[in-house]
C-alpha positions as CSV (number, residue, x, y, z in Angstrom):
1,M,-20.6,-44.8,253.4
2,A,-19.1,-48.2,253.0
3,S,-15.8,-47.3,254.6
4,F,-17.1,-45.5,257.6
5,P,-19.2,-48.3,259.2
6,S,-16.5,-50.7,258.2
7,Q,-13.9,-48.8,260.1
8,R,-16.3,-48.4,263.1
9,L,-17.2,-52.1,263.0
10,G,-13.6,-53.0,263.0
11,G,-13.3,-51.3,266.4
12,S,-15.2,-51.8,269.5
13,V,-18.6,-52.5,267.8
14,R,-17.4,-55.5,265.9
15,G,-20.4,-57.8,265.3
16,C,-23.0,-55.1,266.1
17,T,-26.3,-55.8,264.5
18,N,-28.3,-53.0,265.9
19,A,-28.4,-50.3,263.2
20,W,-29.8,-47.6,265.5
21,K,-27.1,-48.1,268.1
22,L,-24.4,-48.1,265.5
23,W,-25.8,-45.0,263.8
24,E,-25.9,-43.2,267.2
25,E,-22.3,-44.1,267.8
26,I,-20.9,-43.0,264.5
27,V,-22.8,-39.7,264.0
28,P,-20.7,-38.0,266.8
29,L,-17.6,-39.4,265.1
30,G,-18.4,-37.4,261.9
31,Y,-20.6,-39.7,259.9
32,R,-23.1,-37.6,257.9
33,G,-25.1,-40.3,256.3
34,S,-28.6,-41.4,257.2
35,Y,-29.8,-44.1,259.5
36,R,-31.3,-45.8,256.5
37,R,-27.8,-46.2,254.9
38,V,-26.4,-47.8,258.1
39,S,-29.4,-50.1,258.3
40,A,-28.9,-51.2,254.7
41,Y,-25.2,-51.7,255.3
42,L,-25.9,-54.0,258.3
43,R,-28.6,-55.9,256.4
44,Q,-26.0,-56.6,253.7
45,K,-23.4,-57.7,256.3
46,R,-26.0,-60.0,258.0
47,T,-26.9,-61.8,254.7
48,S,-23.4,-62.1,253.3
49,P,-21.7,-65.5,253.8
50,R,-19.3,-65.7,256.7
51,P,-15.6,-66.5,256.0
52,V,-14.7,-70.1,256.3
53,A,-12.6,-70.7,259.4
54,A,-9.9,-73.4,259.4
55,Q,-10.6,-76.4,261.6
56,P,-8.4,-76.7,264.6
57,P,-6.2,-79.9,264.7
58,A,-7.6,-82.9,266.5
59,P,-6.5,-83.4,270.1
60,R,-4.8,-86.6,269.1
61,V,-2.7,-84.8,266.5
62,V,-1.7,-82.1,268.9
63,T,-0.8,-84.8,271.5
64,R,1.5,-86.5,268.9
65,W,3.2,-83.2,268.2
66,I,3.9,-82.6,271.8
67,L,5.1,-86.1,272.6
68,S,7.2,-86.5,269.5
69,R,10.9,-85.5,269.3
70,P,11.1,-82.1,267.6
71,E,13.6,-83.4,265.0
72,T,11.0,-86.0,263.8
73,L,8.3,-83.4,263.1
74,T,8.0,-81.7,259.7
75,E,8.6,-78.0,259.4
76,I,4.9,-77.3,259.1
77,E,4.1,-79.5,262.2
78,Q,6.8,-77.6,264.2
79,L,5.2,-74.3,263.2
80,R,1.7,-75.4,264.2
81,L,3.0,-76.6,267.5
């Protein structure tokens, strides 16, 4: 069960929180589990902590990268630019 909704959520229904809609979409694709399992799976996904996203660089930092000579930037700064 855990892999089927994961595969389906990785596709066009990423972020779907409607268990009934998801269940209706995956049954024709071959899922034989119950609506209750899909509902429990989505409940777990809703309550699990979201991954921490990296903060984008500040506009001032990006401006410095753009206006600096490339040879004065560190390798990491060049990659981020």
